[in-house]
VOPAGU-2260 file (C-alpha; in pm, 1 decimal, decimal comma):
REM VOPAGU-2260
SITE   aa  ch    i         X         Y         Z
SITE  MET   A    0     867,2    2148,8   -2109,0
SITE  LYS   A    1     540,0    2370,3   -2007,4
SITE  ASN   A    2     659,4    2587,9   -2317,3
SITE  LYS   A    3     558,2    2805,8   -2034,7
SITE  LEU   A    4     407,7    3129,3   -2180,5
SITE  ILE   A    5     710,2    3240,8   -2001,8
SITE  VAL   A    6     842,6    3069,5   -2293,9
SITE  SER   A    7     853,8    3449,2   -2480,6
SITE  CYS   A    8     508,4    3465,3   -2361,0
SITE  LEU   A    9     496,5    3420,9   -2768,9
SITE  LEU   A   10     420,4    3238,3   -3031,5
SITE  LEU   A   11     500,4    3070,1   -2894,5
SITE  PHE   A   12    -869,6     -67,7    -672,1
SITE  LEU   A   13    -934,4    -149,4    -485,4
SITE  PHE   A   14    -774,1    -247,8    -139,1
SITE  PHE   A   15    -517,0    -499,0     -49,9
SITE  SER   A   16    -625,8    -801,1     181,6
SITE  ALA   A   17    -413,4    -820,8     491,8
SITE  CYS   A   18    -307,6   -1190,5     374,9
SITE  ALA   A   19    -298,0   -1215,8      -3,7
SITE  LYS   A   20    -231,4   -1024,6    -329,3
SITE  PRO   A   21    -562,9    -856,4    -449,1
SITE  ALA   A   22    -755,4   -1065,5    -767,6
SITE  SER   A   23    -698,4    -731,6    -976,5
SITE  ILE   A   24    -302,0    -741,7    -987,8
SITE  GLU   A   25    -323,0   -1089,6   -1017,7
SITE  ASN   A   26    -590,9   -1156,9   -1307,6
SITE  THR   A   27    -326,6    -843,4   -1531,6
SITE  GLY   A   28     -24,9   -1101,1   -1548,8
SITE  VAL   A   29     237,8    -887,5   -1302,9
SITE  PHE   A   30     534,2   -1034,0   -1307,0
SITE  SER   A   31     652,6   -1286,4   -1026,6
SITE  PRO   A   32     989,3   -1201,3    -810,5
SITE  SER   A   33    1233,4   -1435,9   -1038,4
SITE  GLY   A   34    1130,9   -1242,5   -1375,5
SITE  SER   A   35     892,0   -1487,0   -1514,5
SITE  SER   A   36     552,5   -1337,8   -1632,2
SITE  SER   A   37     238,9   -1468,0   -1620,3
SITE  GLY   A   38      68,4   -1399,2   -1941,1
SITE  PHE   A   39     270,2   -1058,6   -1965,9
SITE  ALA   A   40     474,7   -1092,5   -2257,7
SITE  ALA   A   41     579,2    -875,5   -2468,6
SITE  ASP   A   42     324,5    -885,1   -2749,4
SITE  ASP   A   43      65,4    -728,1   -2466,8
SITE  TYR   A   44     283,6    -381,9   -2580,4
SITE  SER   A   45     321,1    -419,2   -2911,9
SITE  SER   A   46      15,1    -218,2   -3023,7
SITE  ASP   A   47     132,7      77,0   -2912,1
SITE  LEU   A   48     412,9      78,7   -3121,4
SITE  ILE   A   49     450,5      88,9   -3483,8
SITE  PRO   A   50     574,5    -233,2   -3675,0
SITE  SER   A   51     885,1    -138,6   -3698,9
SITE  ALA   A   52     942,7       3,0   -3381,7
SITE  ARG   A   53     846,2    -332,7   -3233,2
SITE  SER   A   54    1241,8    -481,6   -3206,2
SITE  VAL   A   55    1290,4    -230,4   -2885,2
SITE  LEU   A   56    1049,5    -485,8   -2623,2
SITE  GLU   A   57    1307,5    -760,9   -2712,1
SITE  GLU   A   58    1560,1    -565,0   -2688,9
SITE  GLN   A   59    1435,6    -408,9   -2357,0
SITE  ALA   A   60    1321,5    -715,2   -2207,3
SITE  GLN   A   61    1412,8    -595,6   -1880,8
SITE  MET   A   62    1239,2    -297,0   -1863,6
SITE  THR   A   63    1014,9    -198,4   -1554,2
SITE  ARG   A   64     714,6    -309,5   -1591,8
SITE  TYR   A   65     413,9     -82,2   -1422,6
SITE  THR   A   66      71,9    -224,8   -1365,4
SITE  VAL   A   67    -179,5      37,7   -1165,4
SITE  SER   A   68    -567,2      23,9   -1148,9
SITE  LEU   A   69    -679,0     322,3   -1037,5
SITE  PHE   A   70   -1064,4     427,3    -887,7
SITE  VAL   A   71   -1204,2     816,4   -1019,0
SITE  GLU   A   72   -1439,9     898,0    -765,2
SITE  GLU   A   73   -1777,7    1025,5    -879,5
SITE  ASP   A   74   -1666,2    1396,6    -808,1
SITE  TYR   A   75   -1335,1    1350,5   -1010,3
SITE  GLN   A   76   -1138,5    1452,5    -718,1
SITE  HIS   A   77   -1043,0    1188,2    -507,8
SITE  LEU   A   78    -869,1     875,0    -667,7
SITE  HIS   A   79    -727,8     576,6    -550,1
SITE  GLY   A   80    -547,6     284,1    -636,0
SITE  GLN   A   81    -295,1      -8,6    -666,1
SITE  GLU   A   82      26,9     -28,4    -842,1
SITE  SER   A   83     204,5    -332,2    -917,1
SITE  VAL   A   84     609,1    -302,4   -1027,2
SITE  LEU   A   85     841,0    -540,4   -1160,1
SITE  TYR   A   86    1198,7    -319,0   -1177,1
SITE  THR   A   87    1492,6    -508,7   -1241,8
SITE  ASN   A   88    1829,1    -371,5   -1170,9
SITE  ARG   A   89    2026,5    -300,2   -1484,7
SITE  GLU   A   90    2250,7     -94,5   -1280,8
SITE  GLY   A   91    2636,3    -264,1   -1252,9
SITE  VAL   A   92    2550,4    -214,8    -895,4
SITE  PRO   A   93    2373,5    -382,1    -569,0
SITE  LEU   A   94    2122,7    -206,7    -460,5
SITE  SER   A   95    1962,1    -179,1    -124,2
SITE  GLU   A   96    1691,1      67,7    -179,2
SITE  VAL   A   97    1512,3     168,8    -459,7
SITE  TYR   A   98    1351,2     533,9    -493,0
SITE  PHE   A   99     987,7     629,8    -605,4
SITE  ARG   A  100     887,0    1035,7    -717,6
SITE  LEU   A  101     577,7    1132,1    -551,7
SITE  PHE   A  102     541,3    1465,0    -795,5
SITE  PRO   A  103     181,2    1573,2    -696,6
SITE  ASN   A  104     297,2    1649,0    -342,3
SITE  ASN   A  105     554,1    1909,3    -465,3
SITE  SER   A  106     271,9    2170,5    -416,8
SITE  GLY   A  107      84,2    2000,6    -211,2
SITE  ASP   A  108     -19,6    1679,7      54,9
SITE  TYR   A  109    -243,4    1539,3    -281,9
SITE  LEU   A  110     -59,0    1175,6    -280,9
SITE  THR   A  111     -54,6     939,9     -24,7
SITE  ILE   A  112     110,5     644,8      36,5
SITE  THR   A  113    -123,1     383,6     247,4
SITE  ARG   A  114      45,4      67,7     189,5
SITE  ILE   A  115     365,9    -100,2      91,7
SITE  ILE   A  116     512,0    -472,2     -30,3
SITE  VAL   A  117     820,8    -573,4    -107,9
SITE  ASP   A  118     819,5    -961,2    -245,0
SITE  ASP   A  119     519,4   -1056,5     -13,3
SITE  VAL   A  120     746,5    -782,2     290,4
SITE  ASP   A  121     539,1    -529,7     435,0
SITE  LEU   A  122     747,7    -190,2     498,3
SITE  GLU   A  123     695,4     144,4     642,7
SITE  PRO   A  124     675,6     441,4     378,3
SITE  VAL   A  125     975,6     686,0     449,9
SITE  LEU   A  126     895,8     973,8     285,8
SITE  GLU   A  127    1207,1    1255,0     161,9
SITE  LYS   A  128    1224,0    1527,0      -1,5
SITE  ALA   A  129     968,9    1677,4      79,1
SITE  ASN   A  130     757,7    1382,2      75,9
SITE  THR   A  131     817,6    1409,7    -290,5
SITE  ALA   A  132    1046,4    1137,7    -318,7
SITE  LEU   A  133     946,7     786,7    -132,5
SITE  ARG   A  134    1241,4     535,3      25,6
SITE  LEU   A  135    1215,9     107,3      32,1
SITE  GLU   A  136    1444,5     -26,4     224,9
SITE  LEU   A  137    1465,5    -354,5     -10,5
SITE  PRO   A  138    1433,5    -668,8     268,6
SITE  GLU   A  139    1728,6    -808,8      61,2
SITE  ILE   A  140    2003,8    -654,5    -137,4
SITE  LEU   A  141    1919,5    -715,1    -504,5
SITE  GLU   A  142    2215,9    -811,1    -736,7
SITE  PRO   A  143    2245,3    -682,6   -1103,2
SITE  GLY   A  144    2020,5    -877,2   -1269,2
SITE  GLN   A  145    1790,9    -950,3   -1004,2
SITE  SER   A  146    1430,0    -853,5    -979,4
SITE  THR   A  147    1210,0    -761,7    -739,5
SITE  LEU   A  148     821,7    -695,3    -691,2
SITE  ILE   A  149     711,0    -390,5    -525,1
SITE  GLU   A  150     342,4    -286,9    -457,3
SITE  LEU   A  151     145,6       1,5    -357,3
SITE  GLU   A  152    -145,7     163,5    -208,3
SITE  PHE   A  153    -200,5     499,4    -278,1
SITE  GLU   A  154    -453,9     751,0    -241,5
SITE  LEU   A  155    -479,0    1111,0    -453,6
SITE  THR   A  156    -669,9    1456,5    -388,3
SITE  VAL   A  157    -739,5    1650,8    -709,5
SITE  PRO   A  158    -712,1    2051,9    -615,5
SITE  SER   A  159    -942,3    2228,3    -755,9
SITE  ASP   A  160    -736,2    2536,1    -812,7
SITE  PHE   A  161    -458,3    2665,9   -1002,3
SITE  HIS   A  162    -185,7    2598,1    -725,4
SITE  GLY   A  163     145,1    2646,9    -802,2
SITE  ASN   A  164     187,4    2371,4   -1105,2
SITE  TYR   A  165       5,2    2559,0   -1396,4
SITE  GLY   A  166    -255,3    2395,3   -1312,2
SITE  LEU   A  167    -137,8    2100,6   -1473,9
SITE  PHE   A  168    -284,8    1860,8   -1211,4
SITE  VAL   A  169    -595,4    1987,8   -1172,2
SITE  HIS   A  170    -991,6    1929,3   -1169,5
SITE  TYR   A  171   -1114,2    2227,2   -1311,5
SITE  ASP   A  172   -1393,9    2324,6   -1557,8
SITE  ASN   A  173   -1472,0    1974,7   -1541,8
SITE  ILE   A  174   -1201,4    1877,1   -1634,8
SITE  LEU   A  175    -978,2    1629,6   -1467,5
SITE  ALA   A  176    -566,4    1629,1   -1577,1
SITE  LEU   A  177    -334,0    1394,7   -1364,3
SITE  ASP   A  178      31,7    1547,7   -1452,6
SITE  GLN   A  179     267,1    1310,8   -1250,7
SITE  TRP   A  180     -36,2    1142,3   -1091,7
SITE  MET   A  181     138,7     803,6   -1018,9
SITE  PRO   A  182     469,0     700,0    -762,5
SITE  ILE   A  183     698,8     648,2   -1035,5
SITE  ILE   A  184    1112,1     526,1   -1002,1
SITE  PRO   A  185    1387,5     765,4   -1102,8
SITE  VAL   A  186    1682,3     728,2   -1287,3
SITE  HIS   A  187    1968,1     564,5   -1104,5
SITE  ASP   A  188    2324,1     648,3   -1195,8
SITE  ASP   A  189    2684,1     656,7   -1180,5
SITE  GLN   A  190    2586,0     934,3    -913,3
SITE  GLY   A  191    2292,1     715,3    -753,9
SITE  TRP   A  192    1951,1     785,6    -752,2
SITE  ASN   A  193    1825,1    1075,9    -915,7
SITE  VAL   A  194    1650,7    1229,9    -631,5
SITE  GLU   A  195    1641,6    1607,1    -513,1
SITE  LEU   A  196    1442,8    1891,2    -381,5
SITE  PRO   A  197    1258,3    1954,6    -726,5
SITE  PRO   A  198    1414,8    2319,8    -828,1
SITE  THR   A  199    1136,5    2591,5    -882,1
SITE  ASN   A  200    1199,6    2611,9   -1282,6
SITE  GLY   A  201    1171,0    2372,5   -1559,1
SITE  ASP   A  202    1072,9    1981,3   -1575,5
SITE  LEU   A  203    1073,8    1726,2   -1282,5
SITE  PRO   A  204    1081,2    1343,4   -1441,4
SITE  PHE   A  205    1384,5    1227,6   -1468,3
SITE  THR   A  206    1281,2     837,8   -1569,7
SITE  ASP   A  207    1353,1     534,9   -1804,9
SITE  VAL   A  208    1168,6     439,9   -2020,5
SITE  SER   A  209     926,1     143,4   -1857,9
SITE  LEU   A  210     618,1     -33,3   -1969,2
SITE  PHE   A  211     276,4      81,9   -1814,1
SITE  ARG   A  212     -69,0    -172,9   -1816,4
SITE  VAL   A  213    -341,4     113,1   -1669,2
SITE  GLU   A  214    -688,8       0,9   -1579,9
SITE  VAL   A  215    -882,3     283,3   -1507,3
SITE  ASN   A  216   -1246,1     275,3   -1315,3
SITE  ALA   A  217   -1387,8     617,4   -1368,8
SITE  PRO   A  218   -1805,7     744,2   -1377,0
SITE  GLN   A  219   -1954,3     616,4   -1662,6
SITE  ASP   A  220   -2006,3     919,4   -1893,5
SITE  ALA   A  221   -1577,0    1035,0   -1851,0
SITE  VAL   A  222   -1408,2    1012,8   -2206,2
SITE  ILE   A  223   -1045,3     883,4   -2046,7
SITE  VAL   A  224    -710,1    1045,6   -2263,4
SITE  ALA   A  225    -420,7     815,1   -2174,5
SITE  THR   A  226     -78,7     728,3   -2256,5
SITE  GLY   A  227     -69,5     452,7   -2500,9
SITE  VAL   A  228    -309,7     290,1   -2651,9
SITE  LYS   A  229    -716,9     141,8   -2567,3
SITE  THR   A  230    -703,2    -257,0   -2510,3
SITE  GLY   A  231   -1043,9    -311,7   -2343,0
SITE  SER   A  232   -1360,3    -150,7   -2220,6
SITE  ARG   A  233   -1654,2    -302,6   -2009,0
SITE  SER   A  234   -1945,4    -174,1   -1770,9
SITE  GLN   A  235   -1920,2    -242,4   -1391,8
SITE  ASP   A  236   -2158,8    -118,1   -1121,0
SITE  ASP   A  237   -2252,7     182,7   -1352,9
SITE  ARG   A  238   -1960,1     262,8   -1433,5
SITE  LYS   A  239   -1707,5     248,4   -1700,1
SITE  VAL   A  240   -1353,9      20,5   -1701,3
SITE  ASP   A  241   -1094,4     146,0   -1960,6
SITE  SER   A  242    -710,2     -66,6   -2021,3
SITE  PHE   A  243    -478,0     115,7   -2149,7
SITE  VAL   A  244    -101,8     -66,4   -2259,9
SITE  ALA   A  245     165,9     202,5   -2328,9
SITE  GLY   A  246     551,7     177,8   -2367,0
SITE  PRO   A  247     835,7     217,2   -2381,1
SITE  ASN   A  248     764,7     561,9   -2231,9
SITE  ARG   A  249     945,2     778,0   -1919,6
SITE  ASP   A  250     545,1     840,3   -1803,1
SITE  PHE   A  251     172,1     771,6   -1805,1
SITE  TYR   A  252     -41,2    1047,7   -1832,0
SITE  LEU   A  253    -426,9    1072,4   -1785,3
SITE  ALA   A  254    -706,6    1336,1   -1868,8
SITE  LEU   A  255   -1052,5    1278,8   -1819,0
SITE  SER   A  256   -1394,0    1439,6   -1876,9
SITE  PRO   A  257   -1754,1    1398,1   -1970,4
SITE  ASP   A  258   -1743,2    1663,2   -2228,1
SITE  PHE   A  259   -1437,4    1589,2   -2477,6
SITE  GLU   A  260   -1526,9    1505,7   -2815,5
SITE  VAL   A  261   -1284,1    1354,4   -3026,0
SITE  LEU   A  262   -1132,3    1417,4   -3398,4
SITE  GLN   A  263    -945,9    1200,4   -3542,9
SITE  SER   A  264    -644,1    1133,3   -3897,0
SITE  LYS   A  265    -401,1     914,9   -3944,0
SITE  ILE   A  266     -18,8     951,9   -4064,8
SITE  GLY   A  267     160,3     654,5   -4162,5
SITE  ASP   A  268     123,8     383,7   -3887,8
SITE  THR   A  269     -20,6     661,9   -3631,0
SITE  LEU   A  270    -339,0     759,0   -3507,3
SITE  ILE   A  271    -362,6    1115,1   -3392,3
SITE  ASN   A  272    -609,2    1206,8   -3151,4
SITE  SER   A  273    -755,2    1536,3   -3113,1
SITE  TYR   A  274    -941,1    1629,5   -2734,4
SITE  ALA   A  275   -1132,4    1949,6   -2692,4
SITE  LEU   A  276   -1475,6    2069,3   -2553,4
SITE  PRO   A  277   -1748,4    2124,5   -2758,2
SITE  ASP   A  278   -1742,9    2433,1   -2877,3
SITE  ALA   A  279   -1394,1    2430,1   -2979,4
SITE  GLN   A  280   -1424,5    2177,0   -3213,5
SITE  SER   A  281   -1322,1    2420,6   -3480,6
SITE  ALA   A  282    -960,7    2509,0   -3281,5
SITE  SER   A  283    -949,1    2136,3   -3262,2
SITE  GLU   A  284    -951,1    2058,8   -3649,8
SITE  GLU   A  285    -635,2    2324,9   -3641,6
SITE  VAL   A  286    -473,5    2088,2   -3400,3
SITE  LEU   A  287    -476,4    1811,4   -3604,5
SITE  LEU   A  288    -399,5    1972,9   -3856,5
SITE  PHE   A  289     -55,7    2139,9   -3710,3
SITE  ALA   A  290      10,4    1769,9   -3575,1
SITE  GLU   A  291       6,2    1594,6   -3905,7
SITE  ASN   A  292     253,7    1864,9   -4026,8
SITE  ALA   A  293     497,7    1806,7   -3695,9
SITE  LEU   A  294     482,2    1437,9   -3704,9
SITE  ARG   A  295     536,6    1426,7   -4098,3
SITE  ILE   A  296     898,1    1667,0   -4025,8
SITE  PHE   A  297     997,1    1530,3   -3730,0
SITE  SER   A  298     998,3    1194,1   -3867,6
SITE  GLU   A  299    1166,8    1318,0   -4174,4
SITE  ASN   A  300    1451,9    1490,1   -4044,9
SITE  PHE   A  301    1527,2    1262,0   -3730,9
SITE  GLY   A  302    1340,9     946,0   -3735,8
SITE  LEU   A  303     982,1     802,9   -3758,1
SITE  TYR   A  304     766,6     880,4   -3481,5
SITE  PRO   A  305     783,9     556,0   -3307,2
SITE  TYR   A  306     451,2     488,8   -3156,3
SITE  ALA   A  307      75,9     375,4   -3281,7
SITE  GLU   A  308    -134,4     699,8   -3165,7
SITE  ILE   A  309     -48,8    1013,1   -3046,9
SITE  ASP   A  310    -311,1    1226,3   -2826,1
SITE  LEU   A  311    -353,7    1572,3   -2820,0
SITE  VAL   A  312    -601,8    1737,3   -2524,0
SITE  SER   A  313    -723,3    2036,7   -2451,9
SITE  THR   A  314    -689,2    2128,3   -2061,1
SITE  PRO   A  315    -701,0    2398,3   -1886,3
SITE  MET   A  316    -396,1    2584,7   -1742,1
SITE  HIS   A  317    -254,9    2894,1   -1551,4
SITE  GLY   A  318      83,0    3026,1   -1716,9
SITE  ALA   A  319     165,0    2764,2   -1893,5
SITE  SER   A  320      59,4    2712,1   -2373,5
SITE  GLY   A  321     137,8    2345,3   -2360,8
SITE  MET   A  322     269,5    2044,8   -2154,7
SITE  GLU   A  323     448,9    1737,7   -2275,9
SITE  TYR   A  324     383,1    1378,7   -2161,9
SITE  SER   A  325     471,1    1024,8   -2343,4
SITE  GLY   A  326     223,2     999,9   -2607,5
SITE  VAL   A  327      12,1    1280,2   -2511,6
SITE  VAL   A  328      46,2    1681,1   -2618,4
SITE  ALA   A  329    -171,3    1902,4   -2333,5
SITE  LEU   A  330    -257,1    2239,9   -2425,9
SITE  SER   A  331    -438,6    2516,1   -2258,5
SITE  THR   A  332    -792,4    2526,1   -2329,0
SITE  ASP   A  333    -726,2    2923,0   -2336,3
SITE  LEU   A  334    -582,6    2885,1   -2706,1
SITE  TYR   A  335    -892,7    2698,0   -2827,5
SITE  ASP   A  336   -1070,5    3072,8   -2893,2
SITE  LEU   A  337    -885,2    3113,1   -3187,6
SITE  ASP   A  338   -1013,7    3488,4   -3189,9
SITE  ALA   A  339    -870,9    3570,4   -2847,9
SITE  PHE   A  340    -550,0    3689,1   -2772,3
SITE  TYR   A  341    -338,2    3536,5   -2518,5
SITE  TYR   A  342    -119,8    3753,2   -2319,6
SITE  GLY   A  343     -65,5    3984,2   -2657,9
SITE  GLN   A  344     -61,8    3709,9   -2877,6
SITE  PRO   A  345    -304,6    3546,8   -3115,0
SITE  ALA   A  346    -418,9    3270,3   -2962,7
SITE  ARG   A  347    -416,8    3075,8   -3287,5
SITE  VAL   A  348     -39,2    3149,3   -3362,5
SITE  MET   A  349      46,5    3042,0   -2973,7
SITE  LEU   A  350    -175,4    2695,5   -3007,2
SITE  GLU   A  351      57,6    2627,0   -3372,0
SITE  THR   A  352     384,2    2733,5   -3186,8
SITE  GLY   A  353     281,4    2524,8   -2864,8
SITE  LEU   A  354     188,2    2236,6   -3005,4
SITE  ALA   A  355     508,7    2181,7   -3260,1
SITE  HIS   A  356     692,1    2248,4   -2954,5
SITE  GLU   A  357     510,9    1982,4   -2761,2
SITE  VAL   A  358     543,7    1718,2   -3031,0
SITE  ALA   A  359     878,7    1802,0   -3093,6
SITE  HIS   A  360     912,6    1639,9   -2698,5
SITE  GLN   A  361     760,9    1368,6   -2810,1
SITE  TRP   A  362    1119,4    1257,4   -3001,8
SITE  PHE   A  363    1385,4    1466,5   -2723,2
SITE  PHE   A  364    1195,5    1356,4   -2351,8
SITE  ASN   A  365     991,1    1054,2   -2467,6
SITE  THR   A  366    1199,6     851,6   -2727,8
SITE  VAL   A  367    1545,9    1026,6   -2625,2
SITE  GLY   A  368    1574,5    1070,5   -2239,3
SITE  SER   A  369    1777,4    1339,8   -2037,8
SITE  ASP   A  370    1774,7    1470,7   -1687,0
SITE  GLN   A  371    1544,5    1766,7   -1676,0
SITE  VAL   A  372    1680,6    1874,3   -1385,4
SITE  ASP   A  373    2075,9    1906,7   -1404,7
SITE  GLU   A  374    2088,5    1942,6   -1803,2
SITE  PRO   A  375    1699,9    2099,1   -1936,6
SITE  TRP   A  376    1877,9    2286,4   -2201,8
SITE  LEU   A  377    1924,0    1950,4   -2398,5
SITE  ASP   A  378    1516,9    1888,6   -2405,1
SITE  GLU   A  379    1366,4    2215,3   -2418,4
SITE  GLY   A  380    1679,6    2369,8   -2640,2
SITE  MET   A  381    1612,1    2057,2   -2912,8
SITE  ALA   A  382    1243,1    2124,4   -2879,5
SITE  GLN   A  383    1277,6    2495,7   -2965,0
SITE  TYR   A  384    1476,9    2430,2   -3286,1
SITE  MET   A  385    1263,2    2189,7   -3396,6
SITE  THR   A  386     967,7    2430,4   -3358,1
SITE  ASN   A  387    1207,0    2609,2   -3595,2
SITE  LEU   A  388    1206,5    2307,9   -3822,2
SITE  TYR   A  389     833,1    2328,5   -3823,8
SITE  TYR   A  390     752,7    2673,3   -3916,5
SITE  ARG   A  391    1077,7    2691,2   -4164,2
SITE  ALA   A  392     874,9    2395,9   -4351,2
SITE  VAL   A  393     514,8    2445,2   -4293,6
SITE  ASN   A  394     504,6    2867,6   -4395,3
SITE  GLY   A  395     897,4    2932,8   -4502,5
SITE  GLU   A  396    1199,3    3064,9   -4349,9
SITE  GLY   A  397    1031,0    3438,1   -4308,7
SITE  ALA   A  398     831,7    3272,3   -4040,1
SITE  ALA   A  399    1107,8    3088,5   -3900,7
SITE  GLU   A  400    1283,0    3376,6   -3888,1
SITE  SER   A  401    1024,2    3582,8   -3754,1
SITE  TYR   A  402     970,2    3302,7   -3483,7
SITE  ARG   A  403    1320,3    3272,8   -3404,9
SITE  PHE   A  404    1376,4    3637,6   -3299,2
SITE  ASN   A  405    1037,5    3617,4   -3128,5
SITE  ALA   A  406    1103,2    3302,9   -2880,8
SITE  TRP   A  407    1481,6    3327,9   -2917,4
SITE  GLU   A  408    1622,4    3622,1   -2962,4
SITE  TYR   A  409    1353,2    3848,2   -2764,0
SITE  SER   A  410    1390,8    3587,9   -2472,8
SITE  TRP   A  411    1716,6    3606,4   -2437,2
SITE  LEU   A  412    1720,6    3995,4   -2455,3
SITE  LYS   A  413    1537,3    3985,0   -2189,6
SITE  ILE   A  414    1866,8    3972,8   -1955,1
SITE  SER   A  415    2073,2    4173,3   -2222,3
SITE  ARG   A  416    2223,5    3884,3   -2346,5
SITE  GLU   A  417    2399,0    3792,6   -2095,9
SITE  GLU   A  418    2624,0    3506,6   -2144,0
SITE  ILE   A  419    2512,3    3230,7   -1896,9
SITE  PRO   A  420    2618,2    2894,5   -1960,5
SITE  ILE   A  421    2315,2    2688,1   -2116,0
SITE  GLY   A  422    2487,5    2346,1   -1949,6
SITE  ARG   A  423    2376,5    2438,2   -1581,5
SITE  GLY   A  424    2103,0    2284,0   -1378,2
SITE  SER   A  425    1753,4    2434,3   -1314,3
SITE  ALA   A  426    1812,9    2528,3    -949,7
SITE  ASP   A  427    2145,5    2696,8   -1096,0
SITE  TYR   A  428    1955,1    2971,9   -1253,6
SITE  THR   A  429    1721,2    3249,5   -1108,7
SITE  ASP   A  430    1399,3    3262,6   -1221,7
SITE  LYS   A  431    1473,8    3558,0   -1426,8
SITE  GLU   A  432    1757,0    3368,4   -1602,5
SITE  TYR   A  433    1600,3    3043,7   -1655,7
SITE  GLN   A  434    1315,3    3107,6   -1901,2
SITE  PRO   A  435    1555,7    3357,3   -2096,9
SITE  ILE   A  436    1898,2    3056,9   -2151,2
SITE  ILE   A  437    1710,1    2741,4   -2158,9
SITE  TYR   A  438    1442,5    2874,1   -2438,3
SITE  GLY   A  439    1627,7    3133,9   -2619,1
SITE  ARG   A  440    2021,5    3090,6   -2555,0
SITE  ALA   A  441    1996,5    2652,7   -2573,8
SITE  PRO   A  442    1834,8    2700,1   -2902,1
SITE  LEU   A  443    2039,3    2947,6   -3075,6
SITE  PHE   A  444    2341,2    2746,9   -2958,0
SITE  ILE   A  445    2254,9    2461,8   -3192,5
SITE  LEU   A  446    2177,0    2703,2   -3448,2
SITE  SER   A  447    2552,5    2801,5   -3399,6
SITE  LEU   A  448    2629,7    2463,3   -3412,8
SITE  GLN   A  449    2450,7    2406,9   -3727,9
SITE  GLN   A  450    2611,3    2713,1   -3885,1
SITE  GLU   A  451    2943,5    2568,3   -3755,2
SITE  MET   A  452    2895,8    2197,3   -3899,9
SITE  GLY   A  453    2761,5    2288,6   -4190,8
SITE  ASP   A  454    2396,6    2190,4   -4305,3
SITE  GLU   A  455    2488,7    1830,7   -4450,5
SITE  LYS   A  456    2655,7    1740,7   -4159,0
SITE  PHE   A  457    2435,1    1887,0   -3906,8
SITE  GLY   A  458    2157,8    1737,9   -4048,0
SITE  GLN   A  459    2343,7    1395,8   -4074,8
SITE  PHE   A  460    2417,0    1452,2   -3654,5
SITE  LEU   A  461    2030,7    1477,9   -3589,4
SITE  LYS   A  462    1970,1    1136,3   -3691,7
SITE  GLN   A  463    2272,3    1004,0   -3578,6
SITE  PHE   A  464    2222,8    1140,4   -3216,1
SITE  TYR   A  465    1808,5    1059,7   -3221,0
SITE  THR   A  466    1982,5     731,2   -3293,7
SITE  THR   A  467    2244,4     694,4   -3055,6
SITE  TYR   A  468    2017,4     751,2   -2761,7
SITE  GLN   A  469    1681,2     633,3   -2884,4
SITE  TRP   A  470    1535,2     436,6   -2536,6
SITE  GLY   A  471    1858,5     566,3   -2387,2
SITE  ILE   A  472    1980,3     912,9   -2152,4
SITE  ALA   A  473    2161,5    1155,6   -2323,5
SITE  ASP   A  474    2378,5    1384,2   -2140,9
SITE  THR   A  475    2582,0    1699,1   -2286,9
SITE  GLU   A  476    2879,1    1521,7   -2365,9
SITE  GLY   A  477    2692,3    1226,7   -2549,2
SITE  PHE   A  478    2566,0    1535,9   -2771,2
SITE  ARG   A  479    2926,0    1644,7   -2816,2
SITE  GLY   A  480    3016,4    1329,0   -2907,3
SITE  VAL   A  481    2771,5    1222,0   -3186,9
SITE  ALA   A  482    2869,2    1553,8   -3325,5
SITE  GLU   A  483    3264,1    1555,8   -3311,3
SITE  GLN   A  484    3229,1    1187,8   -3439,5
SITE  VAL   A  485    2988,9    1302,3   -3752,4
SITE  CYS   A  486    3179,2    1586,9   -3841,3
SITE  GLY   A  487    3495,8    1515,8   -3746,0
SITE  CYS   A  488    3584,5    1798,7   -3584,4
SITE  ASP   A  489    3693,5    1923,9   -3229,0
SITE  LEU   A  490    3370,9    2136,2   -3152,5
SITE  SER   A  491    3559,5    2233,7   -2719,4
SITE  GLU   A  492    3567,6    2621,7   -2846,0
SITE  VAL   A  493    3162,7    2645,1   -2960,0
SITE  PHE   A  494    3086,7    2419,3   -2661,4
SITE  SER   A  495    3323,1    2611,6   -2430,6
SITE  GLN   A  496    3155,0    2955,2   -2578,2
SITE  TRP   A  497    2805,2    2855,0   -2521,6
SITE  VAL   A  498    2731,8    2508,1   -2292,2
SITE  TYR   A  499    2984,8    2521,0   -2026,8
């Protein structure tokens, strides 16, 4: 999640014509409703994956596929686009409706849907949950295994001030940061569509892995940071048009600025890009080094980072030090002044801690998904625990112990170590309780589980849990089930003490 500074404040296109699909959609080869493709094969996405991970494209051939064309106006604050979605019903039950989440509207009326077409039928937008959810009544029941083609037009207005979402969706200091900007389909499970009013605590997206093809038409001087890999770039009417493919991923992030400069390195088959402003290149070099260490350490402990690229980008934030996205880590520009202090902590320490935490989310949030609204401990607790692994491997056990005290113990002490269960939903915690429990007590539970199972069995468990739920959705019972399978033991007592 945002590794909010409250994380212990410490170390932490174009438009549709009236009677025909726009040429840009036809030319990108979107799937037909029957599921046949027109130049839109699995190979199109293989460039975003390291060779050993590419088999997932055949294993999950029915993943949702998004094709988006986005136009960024010269002011970097007004955007419009079109989105074509091939959605296949993999839910095991017939569906009469499909939902999209419109998360920019959680902090204002910033995202407007102007047209919807489902299988060539125009539909009226039905907005719910304070305009953060779009419900589509399908023209026909969608049976399991069947596909439907959904086309949307939308407009975005981006605020120029920090306004209730930590500044994650903002145009500020000549940087455009687009947090959860596109309409996206949430998870459907045995409880139905996961659509609720966004809680005040925690992160919002809960999505299946999908494939993305995104074209960004932007001012000529824009440097574009995006999930996935760039597959092409061209000039058009004194502007630039960059194309990207990505997936399997949970979301698609974008940041743009005419001022970004990039540094690069490589570890294994993965390219690391570090984007920052010209006066922050020393910090950008540090970020590159931190990321190399994090990718190496987490790959050794869980499984290889499966993507061919990861982007690290400095963006404006307020009250947050960093945020995770699929294939992208955003870090607060405030932390790139290495001589400064950030809420009483050295900015360099906060930068390293934030980077490690957000890179950890590439394993637990992106590759292994979970319900961040109803079970936030799963991804945040794991990211905190993995940051501890990072410090131990890079700086030794003394540094890891210091991190654990400052980020976990001290945080939990803020509510006098009250034994509130870690397994509740975000909305079930008060603002005072959320951070101490999810960022403090949750990783302490994982550490207690390691002590219960023993280091060798626990190490096996970490790899088995990651492998079991890679590209899927994990929950608390799945976490416990894999742990008990690996250790051959009953963990009901420790789960009752900490989780339930």
